[in-house]
C-alpha positions in Angstrom: 17.3 9.7 -8.1 14.5 7.3 -7.7 12.2 6.2 -4.9 11.5 2.5 -4.5 8.1 1.1 -3.6 8.5 -2.4 -2.4 5.7 -4.8 -1.7 6.5 -7.6 0.6 4.7 -9.8 3.1 4.3 -8.1 6.5 7.7 -9.4 7.6 10.2 -6.6 6.8 12.9 -9.1 6.1 10.6 -11.2 3.8 11.0 -11.6 0.1 10.0 -8.9 -2.3 6.7 -9.7 -4.0 6.9 -6.9 -6.5 8.3 -3.4 -6.7 7.9 -0.1 -8.6 10.2 2.9 -9.1 9.2 6.6 -8.9 11.4 8.9 -11.0 12.1 12.4 -9.7 10.7 13.8 -12.9 7.3 12.0 -12.3 7.2 13.3 -8.8 8.0 16.9 -9.9 5.5 16.9 -12.8 2.5 15.8 -10.7 3.5 17.6 -7.5 1.1 20.6 -7.9 -1.8 18.4 -8.9 -1.4 16.0 -6.0 -0.7 18.8 -3.5 -3.9 20.6 -4.6 -5.9 17.5 -3.3 -5.3 17.4 0.5 -8.5 15.4 0.8 -6.5 12.5 -0.7 -4.6 12.1 2.6 -2.6 9.0 1.9 -1.5 10.1 -1.6 -0.9 13.6 -0.3 1.4 12.2 2.5 3.3 10.0 0.0 3.8 12.8 -2.5 4.8 15.5 0.0 8.5 14.6 0.3 10.8 12.9 -2.2 14.1 13.0 -0.4 15.5 11.7 2.9 13.9 10.0 5.8 10.7 12.0 5.5 10.1 10.4 2.1 10.2 6.9 3.6 7.1 5.3 4.9 5.1 2.0 5.1 1.5 1.4 4.0 -0.3 -1.6 5.5 -3.8 -2.9 6.0 -6.5 -0.2 5.8 -3.9 2.4 4.8 -3.4 0.4 1.6 -7.1 0.4 0.9 -7.3 4.1 1.5 -4.3 4.7 -0.7 -6.0 2.7 -3.5 -9.1 4.9 -3.2 -6.9 8.1 -3.3 -5.1 6.9 -6.4 -8.4 6.0 -8.2 -9.8 9.4 -7.2 -6.8 11.2 -8.6 -6.9 9.2 -11.8 -10.6 9.8 -12.3 -10.5 13.5 -11.4 -9.2 14.5 -14.9 -6.1 15.9 -13.3 -3.6 17.4 -15.7 -0.9 14.7 -15.6 2.0 13.9 -17.9 1.7 10.5 -19.5 4.6 9.3 -17.3 2.8 10.5 -14.1 -0.5 8.9 -15.1 1.3 5.6 -15.9 3.0 5.7 -12.5 -0.2 6.4 -10.6 -1.9 3.5 -12.5 1.0 1.2 -11.7 1.0 2.4 -8.1 -2.7 1.7 -7.8 -2.3 -1.8 -9.1 0.6 -2.4 -6.7 -1.3 -1.1 -3.7 -4.4 -3.2 -4.6 -2.3 -6.3 -5.0 -0.5 -5.7 -1.7 -3.9 -5.1 0.1 -5.5 -8.2 -1.3 -2.5 -10.3 -0.3 -2.2 -8.9 3.2 1.2 -7.5 2.3 2.8 -4.1 3.0 4.4 -1.4 0.8 7.7 0.0 2.0 8.7 3.3 0.4 12.5 3.7 0.3 14.1 7.0 -0.7 17.6 6.7 -2.4 
C-alpha cells in the first residue's frame, strides 16, 4: 500500500504539477521518530495515520510553509532514520517548498 502526495494548483480538478509516493515501510520505519516530535505539528498530523480517511488531508498556504519548517527540523535533528525514510522526507520537503512557492496545494490520498 502507498499513500500519494499530489501537488496541484488550488483547483482540486486541476492538473497534477508533481507527485510523490509514501511506502508503508517508510511510514512504519520513521513512525516512532516522528511521533516523538509533537512540536512538529504539521508533520506529526501527516504521519499519525496511514490508512483510510483519517490519513487524507490537504496542505495549502501557510500550512505548506509550516510543513516545510517541520520537515527541515526533522531532517536536521539527527533523527535515527532509515535511508529510505530520510530520502522520502527530503523529497517531501522539496515538494512542499515547490507547492508553497507556486501557490499550489498538496492533496494526500490514502489508497
